[in-house]
DSSP file (Angstrom, degrees, kcal/mol; ACC not computed):
  #  RESIDUE AA STRUCTURE BP1 BP2  ACC     N-H-->O    O-->H-N    N-H-->O    O-->H-N    TCO  KAPPA ALPHA  PHI   PSI    X-CA   Y-CA   Z-CA
    1    1 A M              0   0    0      0, 0.0     2,-0.4     0, 0.0    12,-0.0   0.000 360.0 360.0 360.0 145.3  -12.7    2.0    6.7
    2    2 A V        -     0   0    0     10,-0.0    61,-0.2    60,-0.0    60,-0.1  -0.942 360.0-108.9-114.1 135.1  -14.1    5.1    5.1
    3    3 A A        -     0   0    0     -2,-0.4     2,-0.2    58,-0.3    61,-0.1  -0.292  35.0-132.2 -62.4 144.4  -12.9    6.4    1.8
    4    4 A S        -     0   0    0     59,-0.6     2,-0.3     1,-0.0    -1,-0.1  -0.628  16.2-108.2 -97.7 155.2  -10.8    9.6    1.9
    5    5 A K        -     0   0    0     -2,-0.2     2,-0.4    59,-0.1     7,-0.2  -0.642  40.0-113.7 -76.7 138.0  -11.1   12.8   -0.1
    6    6 A L        +     0   0    0     -2,-0.3    -1,-0.1     1,-0.2     5,-0.0  -0.620  51.8 150.5 -77.2 126.5   -8.2   13.1   -2.6
    7    7 A T        -     0   0    0     -2,-0.4    -1,-0.2     2,-0.3     3,-0.1   0.475  61.3-111.6-129.8 -12.5   -5.9   16.0   -1.7
    8    8 A G  S    S+     0   0    0      1,-0.4     3,-0.1     0, 0.0     2,-0.1   0.248  91.7  87.0  90.7 -11.8   -2.5   15.0   -3.0
    9    9 A G  S    S-     0   0    0      1,-0.3    -1,-0.4     0, 0.0    -2,-0.3  -0.161  96.5 -37.7-100.2-161.7   -1.2   14.8    0.6
   10   10 A S        -     0   0    0     -3,-0.1     2,-0.4    -2,-0.1    -1,-0.3  -0.353  64.5-152.6 -61.7 139.8   -1.3   12.0    3.2
   11   11 A S    >   -     0   0    0     -3,-0.1     3,-1.9     1,-0.1    -5,-0.1  -0.905  22.7-128.6-122.7 146.2   -4.5   10.0    3.0
   12   12 A D  G >  S+     0   0    0     -2,-0.4     3,-2.0     1,-0.3    -1,-0.1   0.777 105.1  69.2 -61.5 -27.2   -6.4    8.0    5.6
   13   13 A Y  G 3  S+     0   0    0      1,-0.3    -1,-0.3    50,-0.1    51,-0.1   0.580  94.2  58.3 -71.9  -4.2   -6.5    5.0    3.3
   14   14 A Y  G <  S+     0   0    0     -3,-1.9    18,-2.7    49,-0.1     2,-0.4   0.220  94.4  83.2-101.8  12.4   -2.7    4.7    3.8
   15   15 A K  E <   -A   31   0A   0     -3,-2.0     2,-0.4    16,-0.2    16,-0.2  -0.910  56.3-174.3-115.9 144.5   -3.2    4.3    7.6
   16   16 A L  E     -A   30   0A   0     14,-2.5    14,-2.9    -2,-0.4     2,-0.5  -0.986  19.8-136.6-143.0 129.2   -4.0    1.1    9.4
   17   17 A R  E     -A   29   0A   0     -2,-0.4     2,-0.8    12,-0.2    12,-0.3  -0.734  12.5-156.6 -84.7 124.6   -4.8    0.6   13.1
   18   18 A I  E     +A   28   0A   0     10,-3.6    10,-1.8    -2,-0.5    -2,-0.0  -0.894  16.2 175.1-102.2 104.9   -3.0   -2.5   14.6
   19   19 A S  S    S+     0   0    0     -2,-0.8    -1,-0.2     1,-0.3     8,-0.1   0.838  74.0  29.1 -82.4 -34.9   -5.2   -3.5   17.5
   20   20 A N  S    S-     0   0    0      6,-0.1    -1,-0.3     8,-0.1     6,-0.1  -0.735  82.1-151.8-128.6  82.0   -3.4   -6.7   18.6
   21   21 A P    >   -     0   0    0      0, 0.0     3,-1.8     0, 0.0     6,-0.0  -0.242  16.9-130.1 -57.1 139.1    0.3   -6.5   17.6
   22   22 A T  T 3  S+     0   0    0      1,-0.3     3,-0.1     2,-0.0     0, 0.0   0.872 108.8  47.3 -57.5 -39.7    1.9   -9.9   16.9
   23   23 A G  T 3  S-     0   0    0      1,-0.3    -1,-0.3     0, 0.0     2,-0.1   0.328 116.5-116.4 -85.7   8.4    4.8   -9.1   19.2
   24   24 A G    <   +     0   0    0     -3,-1.8    -1,-0.3     1,-0.1     2,-0.1  -0.356  66.2 104.4  85.0-171.8    2.6   -7.9   22.0
   25   25 A G  S    S-     0   0    0     -3,-0.1    -1,-0.1    -2,-0.1     2,-0.1  -0.379  73.7 -27.1  91.8-172.0    2.5   -4.3   23.3
   26   26 A D        -     0   0    0      1,-0.1    -6,-0.1    -2,-0.1    -8,-0.0  -0.388  67.4 -98.0 -80.4 154.4    0.2   -1.5   22.8
   27   27 A A        +     0   0    0     -8,-0.1     2,-0.3    -2,-0.1    -8,-0.2  -0.312  49.7 176.3 -61.5 152.5   -2.1   -0.9   19.8
   28   28 A Y  E     -A   18   0A   0    -10,-1.8   -10,-3.6   -12,-0.0     2,-0.5  -0.961  30.7-114.2-154.0 167.7   -0.7    1.5   17.2
   29   29 A T  E     -A   17   0A   0     -2,-0.3     2,-0.3   -12,-0.3   -12,-0.2  -0.937  28.2-162.4-110.5 131.8   -1.4    3.1   13.8
   30   30 A V  E     -A   16   0A   0    -14,-2.9   -14,-2.5    -2,-0.5     2,-0.4  -0.853   5.7-147.2-111.7 148.7    1.0    2.3   10.9
   31   31 A E  E >>  -A   15   0A   0     -2,-0.3     4,-1.6   -16,-0.2     3,-0.6  -0.947  16.9-131.0-118.3 139.1    1.3    4.2    7.7
   32   32 A C  H 3> S+     0   0    0    -18,-2.7     4,-2.2    -2,-0.4     3,-0.3   0.886 107.4  52.1 -50.1 -47.6    2.1    2.7    4.3
   33   33 A N  H 3> S+     0   0    0      1,-0.2     4,-2.6   -19,-0.2    -1,-0.2   0.840 103.8  57.3 -64.8 -33.2    4.8    5.2    3.5
   34   34 A D  H <> S+     0   0    0     -3,-0.6     4,-2.5     2,-0.2    -1,-0.2   0.896 108.2  47.4 -63.2 -38.9    6.5    4.6    6.8
   35   35 A I  H  X S+     0   0    0     -4,-1.6     4,-2.1    -3,-0.3    -2,-0.2   0.928 111.4  50.9 -67.3 -45.1    6.9    0.9    6.0
   36   36 A I  H  <>S+     0   0    0     -4,-2.2     5,-2.3     1,-0.2     4,-0.4   0.930 115.3  42.0 -57.6 -47.9    8.2    1.8    2.5
   37   37 A E  H ><5S+     0   0    0     -4,-2.6     3,-0.9     1,-0.2    -1,-0.2   0.894 112.0  53.8 -68.6 -40.6   10.8    4.1    3.9
   38   38 A A  H 3<5S+     0   0    0     -4,-2.5    -1,-0.2     1,-0.3    -2,-0.2   0.853 113.2  43.8 -64.1 -33.4   11.8    1.8    6.8
   39   39 A L  T 3<5S-     0   0    0     -4,-2.1    -1,-0.3    -5,-0.2    -2,-0.2   0.487 108.4-126.5 -88.9  -3.5   12.4   -1.0    4.3
   40   40 A G  T < 5 -     0   0    0     -3,-0.9    -3,-0.2    -4,-0.4    -4,-0.1   0.863  40.1-174.8  63.1  37.2   14.2    1.2    1.9
   41   41 A M      < -     0   0    0     -5,-2.3    -1,-0.2    -6,-0.2     2,-0.1  -0.314  18.5-129.3 -66.7 146.5   12.0    0.2   -1.0
   42   42 A N     >  -     0   0    0      1,-0.1     4,-2.9     4,-0.0     5,-0.2  -0.253  38.4 -85.8 -83.5-178.1   12.8    1.5   -4.5
   43   43 A Y  H  > S+     0   0    0      1,-0.2     4,-2.3     2,-0.2     5,-0.2   0.917 127.9  43.8 -58.3 -48.9   10.2    3.2   -6.7
   44   44 A A  H  > S+     0   0    0      2,-0.2     4,-2.4     1,-0.2     5,-0.2   0.919 115.3  48.7 -65.9 -43.3    8.8    0.0   -8.2
   45   45 A E  H  > S+     0   0    0      1,-0.2     4,-2.6     2,-0.2    -2,-0.2   0.937 112.8  48.1 -61.3 -46.0    8.8   -1.8   -4.9
   46   46 A G  H  X S+     0   0    0     -4,-2.9     4,-2.5     1,-0.2    -2,-0.2   0.897 113.1  47.1 -62.4 -41.8    7.0    1.1   -3.2
   47   47 A N  H  X S+     0   0    0     -4,-2.3     4,-2.1    -5,-0.2    -1,-0.2   0.875 112.6  48.7 -70.4 -37.2    4.4    1.4   -5.9
   48   48 A A  H  X S+     0   0    0     -4,-2.4     4,-2.2     2,-0.2    -2,-0.2   0.926 112.7  49.4 -64.7 -43.6    3.7   -2.3   -6.0
   49   49 A F  H  X S+     0   0    0     -4,-2.6     4,-2.5    -5,-0.2    -2,-0.2   0.916 110.7  49.5 -63.1 -44.4    3.4   -2.3   -2.2
   50   50 A K  H  X S+     0   0    0     -4,-2.5     4,-2.9     2,-0.2    -1,-0.2   0.899 109.8  51.7 -61.0 -40.7    1.0    0.7   -2.3
   51   51 A A  H  X S+     0   0    0     -4,-2.1     4,-2.4     2,-0.2    -1,-0.2   0.901 110.9  47.3 -65.2 -40.8   -1.2   -1.0   -4.9
   52   52 A V  H  X S+     0   0    0     -4,-2.2     4,-2.4     2,-0.2    -1,-0.2   0.913 112.6  50.7 -64.2 -41.6   -1.4   -4.2   -2.8
   53   53 A W  H  X S+     0   0    0     -4,-2.5     4,-2.3     2,-0.2    -2,-0.2   0.943 112.2  45.5 -59.0 -50.6   -2.3   -2.0    0.2
   54   54 A R  H  X S+     0   0    0     -4,-2.9     4,-2.3     1,-0.2    -1,-0.2   0.881 111.5  53.2 -63.3 -39.2   -5.0   -0.1   -1.7
   55   55 A R  H  X S+     0   0    0     -4,-2.4     4,-1.8     2,-0.2    -1,-0.2   0.924 110.2  46.8 -62.3 -44.7   -6.4   -3.4   -3.1
   56   56 A A  H  X S+     0   0    0     -4,-2.4     4,-0.9     1,-0.2    -2,-0.2   0.906 111.3  52.0 -64.1 -40.8   -6.7   -4.9    0.3
   57   57 A A  H ><>S+     0   0    0     -4,-2.3     5,-2.9     1,-0.2     3,-0.5   0.885 106.5  54.3 -64.0 -38.0   -8.3   -1.8    1.7
   58   58 A L  H ><5S+     0   0    0     -4,-2.3     3,-1.8     1,-0.2    -1,-0.2   0.898 103.4  55.3 -61.6 -40.6  -10.9   -1.9   -1.2
   59   59 A R  H 3<5S+     0   0    0     -4,-1.8    -1,-0.2     1,-0.3    -2,-0.2   0.760 107.5  51.5 -63.4 -23.8  -11.8   -5.4   -0.2
   60   60 A Q  T <<5S-     0   0    0     -4,-0.9    -1,-0.3    -3,-0.5    -2,-0.2   0.269 128.0 -96.7 -96.7   9.5  -12.5   -4.2    3.3
   61   61 A G  T < 5S+     0   0    0     -3,-1.8   -58,-0.3     1,-0.2    -3,-0.2   0.544  99.4  78.2  90.7   6.4  -14.8   -1.3    2.1
   62   62 A G      < +     0   0    0     -5,-2.9    -1,-0.2    -6,-0.2   -59,-0.2  -0.032  46.8 108.1-116.0-139.1  -12.1    1.4    2.1
   63   63 A G  S    S-     0   0    0    -61,-0.2   -59,-0.6    -3,-0.1   -50,-0.1  -0.253  74.5 -22.3  93.6-178.5   -9.4    2.3   -0.2
   64   64 A K  S >  S-     0   0    0    -61,-0.1     3,-2.1   -51,-0.1   -61,-0.1  -0.482  74.2-105.7 -70.8 128.0   -8.7    5.0   -2.7
   65   65 A P  T 3  S+     0   0    0      0, 0.0    -1,-0.1     0, 0.0     3,-0.1  -0.288 103.2  12.2 -56.4 133.2  -11.8    6.8   -4.0
   66   66 A G  T 3  S+     0   0    0      1,-0.3     2,-0.1    -3,-0.1    -2,-0.1   0.341  99.0 125.0  83.8  -6.4  -12.7    5.7   -7.5
   67   67 A S    <   -     0   0    0     -3,-2.1     2,-0.3     4,-0.0    -1,-0.3  -0.394  43.2-156.0 -82.7 163.0  -10.2    2.8   -7.6
   68   68 A T     >  -     0   0    0     -3,-0.1     4,-2.3    -2,-0.1     5,-0.2  -0.912  30.3-112.4-133.5 162.0  -11.2   -0.8   -8.4
   69   69 A L  H  > S+     0   0    0     -2,-0.3     4,-2.2     1,-0.2     5,-0.2   0.893 119.0  51.5 -59.8 -40.1   -9.7   -4.2   -7.6
   70   70 A L  H  > S+     0   0    0      2,-0.2     4,-2.5     1,-0.2    -1,-0.2   0.939 109.0  49.6 -63.2 -47.5   -8.8   -4.6  -11.3
   71   71 A Y  H  > S+     0   0    0      1,-0.2     4,-1.9     2,-0.2    -2,-0.2   0.933 113.2  45.5 -57.9 -48.9   -7.0   -1.3  -11.5
   72   72 A E  H  X S+     0   0    0     -4,-2.3     4,-2.1     1,-0.2    -1,-0.2   0.872 111.8  52.8 -64.8 -36.4   -5.0   -1.9   -8.4
   73   73 A S  H  X S+     0   0    0     -4,-2.2     4,-2.4    -5,-0.2    -1,-0.2   0.890 107.4  51.8 -64.4 -39.3   -4.2   -5.5   -9.7
   74   74 A E  H  X S+     0   0    0     -4,-2.5     4,-2.6     2,-0.2    -2,-0.2   0.863 107.8  52.4 -64.9 -35.9   -3.0   -4.0  -13.0
   75   75 A K  H  X S+     0   0    0     -4,-1.9     4,-2.7     2,-0.2     5,-0.3   0.919 108.6  50.1 -63.8 -44.1   -0.7   -1.6  -11.0
   76   76 A V  H  X S+     0   0    0     -4,-2.1     4,-2.4     1,-0.2    -2,-0.2   0.933 112.6  48.0 -58.9 -46.1    0.7   -4.6   -9.1
   77   77 A E  H  X S+     0   0    0     -4,-2.4     4,-2.2     2,-0.2    -2,-0.2   0.926 111.9  49.0 -61.0 -46.4    1.3   -6.4  -12.4
   78   78 A F  H  X S+     0   0    0     -4,-2.6     4,-1.5     1,-0.2    -2,-0.2   0.947 117.6  38.8 -61.1 -50.4    3.0   -3.4  -14.1
   79   79 A F  H  X S+     0   0    0     -4,-2.7     4,-2.0     1,-0.2    -1,-0.2   0.811 111.9  59.5 -74.6 -27.0    5.4   -2.7  -11.2
   80   80 A G  H  X S+     0   0    0     -4,-2.4     4,-2.1    -5,-0.3    -1,-0.2   0.903 104.4  50.6 -63.3 -40.5    5.9   -6.4  -10.7
   81   81 A K  H  X S+     0   0    0     -4,-2.2     4,-2.3     1,-0.2    -2,-0.2   0.879 108.2  52.4 -63.8 -37.5    7.2   -6.7  -14.3
   82   82 A R  H  X S+     0   0    0     -4,-1.5     4,-2.6     1,-0.2    -1,-0.2   0.899 108.4  51.3 -64.5 -38.9    9.6   -3.8  -13.6
   83   83 A L  H  X S+     0   0    0     -4,-2.0     4,-2.2     2,-0.2    -2,-0.2   0.890 107.9  51.9 -65.3 -38.4   10.9   -5.6  -10.5
   84   84 A V  H  X S+     0   0    0     -4,-2.1     4,-1.9     2,-0.2    -2,-0.2   0.938 111.3  47.3 -61.2 -46.2   11.5   -8.7  -12.6
   85   85 A E  H  X S+     0   0    0     -4,-2.3     4,-1.6     1,-0.2    -2,-0.2   0.909 110.8  51.4 -62.9 -42.1   13.4   -6.7  -15.1
   86   86 A Q  H  X S+     0   0    0     -4,-2.6     4,-0.6     1,-0.2    -1,-0.2   0.882 109.6  50.9 -61.9 -37.2   15.4   -5.0  -12.3
   87   87 A S  H >< S+     0   0    0     -4,-2.2     3,-0.7     1,-0.2    -1,-0.2   0.868 108.0  51.9 -69.4 -35.3   16.3   -8.4  -10.9
   88   88 A R  H 3< S+     0   0    0     -4,-1.9    -1,-0.2     1,-0.2    -2,-0.2   0.806 103.6  59.1 -68.5 -29.6   17.5   -9.7  -14.3
   89   89 A E  H 3<        0   0    0     -4,-1.6    -1,-0.2     1,-0.2    -2,-0.2   0.664 360.0 360.0 -74.3 -15.9   19.8   -6.6  -14.7
   90   90 A R    <<        0   0    0     -3,-0.7    -1,-0.2    -4,-0.6    -2,-0.2   0.466 360.0 360.0 -85.2 360.0   21.7   -7.5  -11.5
């Protein structure tokens, strides 16, 4: 993966090529936001998911320019705590 320039719009680090789909079929490209919307994630869920996505991309040599594993981990922790509180409120 190659790091993308930050523009505020859709970014390449949120796209992933699936070469060998588990269920078979043709290769395809998936986008982080499409998964978030398809699963109907709320704000905290979506942000935690994006942080995990970016963290994994960083480990593979891609990810958000200027980000670090620690920063993305802290984002996961922050939004994870919000999810715990939301679960307690129900």
